[in-house]
N, C-alpha and C positions, 0 to 999 in steps of 0.2 A: 361605524365611526364617521362623523362628519368631516368633510375635507377642511383643511386649514386655509385661511384667507389672509392675504396682505392687501391693504388698500394703498394705492399710489395716487396722491392728489397732485395734479399738475398745476402749480400755483405761482410759477415764476415769470409769467408773461408781463411785458411792459404795459399792455392795455392802452394803446394809442386811441382807441375809440372813446375813452373817458377823458381825453384832452388833459387839461391841467390837473384834474383830480388824481392822475397817476404820474405827475411830474416828480414826486418824491416817494412813491410807493407802488407796489404792483397792484393790479386790479383786485386781487383777492383780499387785499388789506384795506380797501376803501370802506368807510363806515356805511352801514345800511340800516334803515328803520330806526334811526336814532342811536341806540346803544350797541348794536351789533356790528360785526365786520362780515364781509361776504364769505370769507373762509369758514365762518362759524357754521354755515349750513351743511356743507359736506362733512365737516368734522362731527357735528351733532348727529347727522344721519348715520355715520359709521357706528358711534357708540350706542345709539338707539337701536341699531340693527345687530348689536352684540359683536361688532368687529372692533377689536382692540389692538390690532397690529397695523399701524398707520404710518406712512412716510409722506412727508410734504416736500415736493421737489421745488426748490426755489432757484432763482437766477437774477432777475432784475431787482435791484435795490432790496435785498432780503431783510434788512434790519427791522422794518416795521412788522413783518411777519414774525421774526424771531422774538421781538418784544411782546407781541400779542400772545403767541402760543406758549412760549417759554417751555416749561416742563409738561404742559398739557393738563394741569390739574383741573381747570374748570370743566373739562370734558371727561374726567376720570381716565386720563391717558398718561398719568405719571406713574408708570409701572416698571417694575424691574425686568419683566419679560414682556416683550411687545411694547405697548405704549406708542407714543408719537416720537418721530425723529424728523428733524429738518435737514434735508440733504442739500448742501450748498454746491454750486457749480465748481468745477476744477479743470485744470489743464491735463490733457492726457499725456503729454510729454513736455518737459520744461522748455520754455522759450518758443514753442510753436503756436501758442495762442489758440489751440483747438477747443473752443467752447461749444456748448450745446447749441444746435442749430434748429431745433424744433421739438415737437412733442415726442416723436419716436426716438430722436437722438437723446432726449432727456432720460427716457427709460433705458436706453442702451447704456448710458453712463452709469446706471445704477442696477444693472442686472445682477451684480454680486450681492446686493442687498436682498433681492428676491431669492436668489439661490441659498444664501445663508439663513434666510427665514424658514426654509423648508416648507413653504406654503405650496399647496396644491393649485390654488386659484389666485389670480391677480385681478383685483378690482381697480380699474383705472378711472379716475374721476377728474373733473375740472374744478379748479378753485374759483371760477367766475360765475357759478350758477347758483340761483336762489330757489330752493324747493325743499319739500319734506318727502323722503322716500325710504321705505323699508327695503333694504337691499336683499333680505333673505328670500323673498319670492323670486327675485331675479336670479339669485344663485341656484335655487331649486329648479327653476325653469332650465337653466343652463345644463344642469346635471341630467335632468329628465330627457333632454334632447341629445345627450351625448355629444354636445357641441364642443368645438375647439375654441370658438369665440361667440359671445352673445353681446348684442348691442341693444341698449334701451332706446326705444323710438317712441314718437308721438305724432299724431296727425297734425298737419299744418295746411293752411289755405294755399292755393296755387300761387298767389303773389308773394309768398314768403319763401318759396323753394330755393331761390338764389342765395339764401343766407345759410343753408344747411347742407349736410350730406344727406342725400335722399336714397331710400332703399326700396327695392321691389322684392316681394316675397312670394313663395309658393303657398299652397294650402296648408302646409305644415309649419309655416312661419320661417322656413329656411330662406335666407337672403340669396337671391339669384342675380341681383344687380345692385351696384352701389355707384351713385353719381355724386361727385363732390361739387356742391353749389351750382347746380345746372340752371341756366336761364329758362329753359323750357323742359318739362318732364311730365310724364303721366303719373309718376310716383306721388304718393300722398303722405308717406311716413318719413319723418325726419329723424336723423340720429341726434340723440341728446348729448353725445360726447361722454357717455357712460358705458364702459366696456367690461366684460368679464372674459379673461383669457385663462385657458389652462396654462399653468406656469411654464411647462415644458414647451408648449407651442410658442409662447411669446419669446422665451429665451432663445430657442433654436432658430426662430425666424429672424430675429434682430441680429443674430450672429451669422446667419446663413443667407438665405435668399434676399432678405431685406436689410442686409448689412449697410447698404448705401442710402437707405430711405431715411428722411428726416421728419416727415409728417405722418401722423397716424391716419387722419381722415383722407388726405390727398394721395397717399402712397401705400401705406401698409394695409389698410382695410380693403381697398379694391383688389389688391393682389391676393389677400387671404380669402376673399369671397370666391375667387377662381380656384384656389388650391385646397381649401379646408372646409370644414363644416361650420358655417357662420349663420347664426340665427338672430331673429329680431324679437325682442320682448317689449310689448306695447304697454306704456305707462299712461295712466289716465288722470293722474293728479296734476296739481299746479307745478309749473316749471318755468323759469325765466333765465335767459342769458342776459346778464346786466353789464356786458362788456362795452356798451356804447351809451352815450349820454341820453338819447331819447328813451331807450329801454330802461336804463337805470332810474330815470326820473319817473317814468310811468309805473314801474314796479313799486317804487316807494309810495307814490300817490294812491295806488290801488289798495294799499293797506288801510286807507281812510274810509273805505266803503263800509256800509252798515254790516254787511256780511262779506268780509274780504275772502278772496280765493285762497290766500295764504294766511291761515289763522295762527298768529303767534302766541295767543293765550290758550294753548293746548297742552294741558299737563300730561297727556298721554304721549306727547312727542315734543319734549322740551328742546328749544334751541339754546344751547349753552354758549356762554361768552365769558371773557375776562372783564369783570365789572370794576370800574373805578369806584373809590369810596367818596361818593357825593351825598349831600344831604337831600331830603325830599324836595319835590317841586314846591315853589313858593309863588303865590299870586298876591298882588296888591289889591286893595279895595276897588281900584279903578280898572283893573285888568279885564279884558274881554277876550274870551277864547271860544272857538267853535270848530269842532271836527278836526282834531289834531292828534298826533302822537307826541307826547311830552316825556322827556327822559329825566332821570334823577339830576338834581342840582340846578335845573332851569329856574330862572327868576323872571317872572312875567309881570310887567307893569303896563304894557301897551296892549295892542290888539294882535291876536294870532289867529289866522283863518286858514283852514285846510292845509296845514303844514306839518312837516316832520322836524321836531326840535331835539337836538342832541344834548348829551349831558353837559351841564355847566353853562348853558347858553343864557345870556342876559339880554332882555328886551325892555328897554327903558320906557318911561311914561311918554305917551304921544306917538310912539313908534308903531308902525303897522307892518306885519309880515303876512304875506298872502301867497298861497300856492307855491311854497318854497321849501327847500331842504336846507336846514341850518345845522352844521356839524359842531362837534365838541368845542366848548369854551369860546364861541364867537360872541361878540358884543354888538348890539344894535342900539345906538345912542338915541336920545330923545328926538322925536319928530321925524326920524328917518323912515323911509318906505322901502321895503324889499318885496318885489312882485315877480313871481315865476323865475326864481333864481336858485342857484345852488351855491352856498357859501361854505367853503372848506373850514377846517379847524383853525381856531385862533384868529379868525378874521375880525376886524373892527370896522364898523360902518359909522362914519361921523354923523353928528347931529344934522338933521334936516337933509341928509343925502338921500338920493333916490337910485335904487339899483333895479333896473328893469323898467324903462320909461318908454311910453309912446306905443304907437300901433305899427311902427316900421319894423317888419320882421326880416330885413335884408340878411340873407345867409352870411355866415362868417366865411371870408374868402380862403382862409387857411384850411378849414375842414367843412366845406358846405354840405358834405354828406351827413354829418352828425350834428352840426350847429345850424339848424334851419327851422327850428320850432319855437324860437323866441326865448329860449332859456339862456340866462346870463350866468356865467361861471366866475367865481372869485377864488383864487388859489390860496393855499395855506399862508397864514401869518401876514396877509396883505392888509393895507390900511386904506380905506376909502375916505377921502377928506370931507370935512364938513361942507355941506351944500353942493357936493358933486352930483352929476346926473349921468347915469350909465344907461344906454339904450339896450335893445334886445340883441341876443346872440353875441354879446360882448364877452371877451375872455380876459381876465386879469391874472397875470402870472403869479408865481410864488414869491412871497416876501416883498411885494411892491409897496413902496413908501408913498406918502402923500405928495412928496415933491415930484414924483413921476407923472402926476396929473397936470403939472403946470403948463405943459405944451398944448393943452386943450383950452380953447377960448371959453371963458366962463365955467371951467371945469365940466364942460358938457362933452361926453364921450359918445359919438354917434353909434347907431346900431351896426353890428358886424365888425367892430374895430377890436384889435388886440393890443394889450398893454403888457410889454415884457413877457410875452408868451411866444417862444420860438416854435416853428413848425416841427412836428415829430417826423 
């Protein structure tokens, strides 16, 4: 008899690496590839792997996730037994404000869910990763090694090691060393943030030796490597952590390759999502499009080049969108130019405005680590006034009105400037 599995998707982080894109939603709820949300990938991987008992752990602004997932029907997770559950944060004792403090703490708050499920194995996933993966070979590997914990890993180049938990293994793939985001290391295998735990191991550890630990990668896993049988399962397919602006942008743009590493048109491994009821894409006779992903409901009269266009987007005559990501229901008015930018949902760009202007790539002083590649961000429901010019690495906050640009001479916003976007 096969062991029973419960998947726990950690989807509650604020996602500061995505700047204004997560001002009103967690990173897992950010649109990706036009019609999808990031959370769609781990959810779809679960059902495609025949795992139908799934819990989504939320915390930061959970409403967008609740509205997107709802009963779980698009993923065939609206089930009387198992299915999907969204687990909201709560206080452990009234008045003390003891909220979840990290990934390990989030699991600790929900150990009762694991125990009540009766699952033998716990598959812990991140809601911020984009990939297609059959989890069954991972589970089989875990069982074949009689492991207490198995971590999915992938090779990375030496200059990337400071971004990941790095593992060193013996000849049998048992992990003998785990380093969390080391500056220098000889290890070449990086943790993907995908874990298989024996349920008893996870419950006992989080209530016992690891009762004070808050973080899986930084605290729990290094300790378990020393005390338990922890193995590495090497994954060879495409995988991207899209929790920072540059990675998010590049993962979207990579979908435009002639043969993309992440193939979305794969009927053997469908990525499911909750689709809105939009009409088909419409082009005017004057429209010019080249090398794009266009979603349902888009209306194109201008030029669109190497861009990701979300559902319901309108691009009027004479407008040009180039190397950009335009999310749901945005409107680009006539003669406007959007170049190397990410526009969130319901953004309106006024006629003849320019978003992403010039060669000045001055890093944004608030987050120079993530806003240094010339990408300009515009938050949800913001309005760019007619004739305005926004430079590179500019961030426009959520719900910014046209009047908020009056302080800029000639409506010209220099590169690296923020408008109504506070530091996270």
